[in-house]
C-alpha positions as CSV (number, residue, x, y, z in Angstrom):
1,M,-31.8,-29.5,-9.0
2,V,-31.7,-26.0,-7.5
3,F,-28.4,-24.2,-6.9
4,R,-28.3,-22.3,-3.6
5,P,-25.1,-20.5,-3.2
6,G,-25.0,-20.8,0.5
7,E,-25.2,-18.1,3.1
8,P,-24.9,-14.5,2.1
9,P,-21.9,-12.4,3.1
10,A,-22.0,-11.4,6.7
11,E,-22.7,-7.7,5.9
12,V,-25.8,-8.8,3.9
13,A,-27.1,-11.2,6.6
14,T,-26.6,-8.4,9.2
15,A,-28.9,-6.2,7.2
16,G,-31.6,-8.9,7.4
17,N,-31.3,-10.4,4.0
18,D,-31.0,-14.2,3.5
19,R,-30.2,-14.0,-0.3
20,C,-27.7,-12.2,-2.4
21,I,-27.0,-11.7,-6.1
22,I,-24.4,-14.1,-7.7
23,P,-22.0,-11.9,-9.7
24,I,-20.4,-13.7,-12.6
25,K,-16.8,-12.7,-13.7
26,P,-16.7,-11.0,-17.1
27,G,-14.4,-13.8,-18.4
28,N,-17.1,-16.4,-17.7
29,L,-20.1,-14.6,-19.3
30,D,-19.9,-16.3,-22.7
31,A,-19.7,-19.7,-21.1
32,W,-22.6,-18.8,-18.8
33,L,-24.8,-17.4,-21.6
34,N,-23.9,-20.3,-24.0
35,P,-23.6,-23.3,-21.7
36,N,-22.7,-26.8,-22.7
37,H,-25.8,-28.6,-21.6
38,G,-24.0,-31.8,-21.2
39,D,-21.6,-30.3,-18.7
40,L,-23.5,-29.2,-15.6
41,A,-20.3,-29.2,-13.6
42,A,-18.9,-26.4,-15.8
43,S,-22.0,-24.2,-14.9
44,Y,-21.5,-24.9,-11.2
45,A,-17.8,-24.0,-11.5
46,I,-18.7,-20.6,-13.0
47,L,-21.0,-19.9,-10.0
48,E,-18.3,-20.9,-7.6
49,D,-15.7,-18.8,-9.4
50,R,-17.3,-15.5,-8.6
51,P,-16.0,-12.3,-7.2
52,R,-16.7,-11.7,-3.5
53,P,-17.6,-8.0,-3.2
54,Y,-18.2,-6.3,0.0
55,Y,-21.6,-4.7,0.3
56,A,-21.4,-1.5,2.3
57,P,-24.5,-0.6,4.2
58,R,-26.1,2.7,3.6
59,V,-28.9,4.5,5.5
60,D,-30.8,7.1,3.5
61,K,-32.0,10.3,5.1
62,A,-35.8,10.9,5.3
63,A,-37.0,13.4,2.8
């Protein structure tokens, strides 16, 4: 089974990207790094319980 988090945020898609990192809340790190292999739903819940940051576009100047 492959987890695909869905569409990227609008600002990421507008920049032409179809993928985005999946940030994990600090409080979920231990559970993510030491999963209960018998509880796949808990791992999916961690992926769904993620912060939704805004990615500001930036254009670099040519050197």
